[in-house]
C-alpha positions as CSV (number, residue, x, y, z in Angstrom):
1,M,0.0,0.0,0.0
2,Y,1.1,3.6,-0.6
3,Y,0.4,7.0,0.8
4,R,2.1,10.0,-0.8
5,D,4.5,7.6,-2.6
6,V,5.6,6.1,0.7
7,E,5.1,2.4,1.1
8,Y,3.4,0.9,4.2
9,T,2.0,-2.4,5.1
10,L,-0.7,-4.0,7.3
11,K,0.9,-6.5,9.7
12,T,-1.1,-9.3,11.3
13,W,0.1,-11.6,14.0
14,V,-1.3,-14.0,16.7
15,T,-0.4,-13.4,20.3
16,N,0.6,-16.2,22.7
17,T,-3.0,-16.1,24.0
18,G,-4.4,-16.7,20.5
19,E,-5.6,-13.1,19.9
20,V,-5.2,-11.8,16.3
21,C,-3.7,-8.4,16.2
22,T,-3.0,-5.9,13.3
23,C,-1.2,-2.7,12.8
24,Y,0.0,-0.5,10.0
25,S,3.8,-0.3,9.6
26,C,6.1,1.9,7.6
27,S,9.8,1.2,7.0
28,D,10.2,3.0,3.7
29,T,14.0,3.4,3.4
30,E,13.7,6.5,1.2
31,L,11.5,8.3,3.8
32,L,13.6,7.3,6.8
33,N,17.0,7.7,5.1
34,D,19.6,9.4,7.4
35,L,17.2,9.1,10.4
36,S,17.8,6.9,13.5
37,I,14.3,5.5,13.1
38,T,13.9,2.5,10.8
39,E,10.2,1.7,11.3
40,F,7.1,3.2,12.9
41,Q,3.7,1.6,13.5
42,D,0.2,2.6,14.4
43,V,-3.1,0.7,14.9
44,D,-4.9,3.4,13.0
45,E,-4.2,4.0,9.3
46,V,-5.0,7.7,9.5
47,E,-2.6,8.1,12.4
48,L,0.1,6.4,10.4
49,F,-0.6,8.9,7.6
50,F,0.0,11.8,10.0
51,E,3.4,10.3,10.9
52,I,4.2,9.9,7.2
53,D,3.2,13.5,6.6
54,Y,5.4,14.6,9.5
55,Y,8.5,12.8,8.2
56,L,7.9,14.2,4.6
57,D,7.0,17.7,5.6
58,Q,9.4,18.2,8.5
59,R,12.4,16.4,7.1
60,K,14.9,19.3,7.6
61,L,13.7,19.8,11.2
62,E,14.0,16.1,12.0
63,L,17.5,15.9,10.5
64,S,18.6,18.9,12.6
65,R,17.2,17.2,15.7
66,E,19.1,14.0,14.8
67,K,22.3,16.0,14.5
68,L,21.7,17.6,17.9
69,R,21.0,14.3,19.5
70,D,24.2,12.8,18.0
71,E,26.2,15.7,19.3
72,A,24.7,15.5,22.8
73,A,25.4,11.8,22.9
74,K,29.0,12.3,21.8
75,E,29.5,14.9,24.5
76,F,27.9,12.8,27.2
77,Y,30.1,9.8,26.4
78,K,33.2,12.0,26.2
79,L,32.5,13.5,29.6
80,N,31.6,10.2,31.2
81,K,34.2,7.8,29.7
82,H,35.4,6.4,32.9
83,R,32.1,5.5,34.4
């Protein structure tokens, strides 16, 4: 299935109690390229569309946040290397 040229799927599985569950999942590599997230899911298709819209429309913002998180993690580990 596709929304705004982004591929997503409907996943179905059976729990250990026998309950059948479903969710919509997106792991489109072009959409999530250069981001630390590799997949996101939602039980509601419209909510998944909102997330796809976010990653498409706010890509520059999300990439800048990724860069800040990476820099913060590097600084944290640099300052706490003997713990």
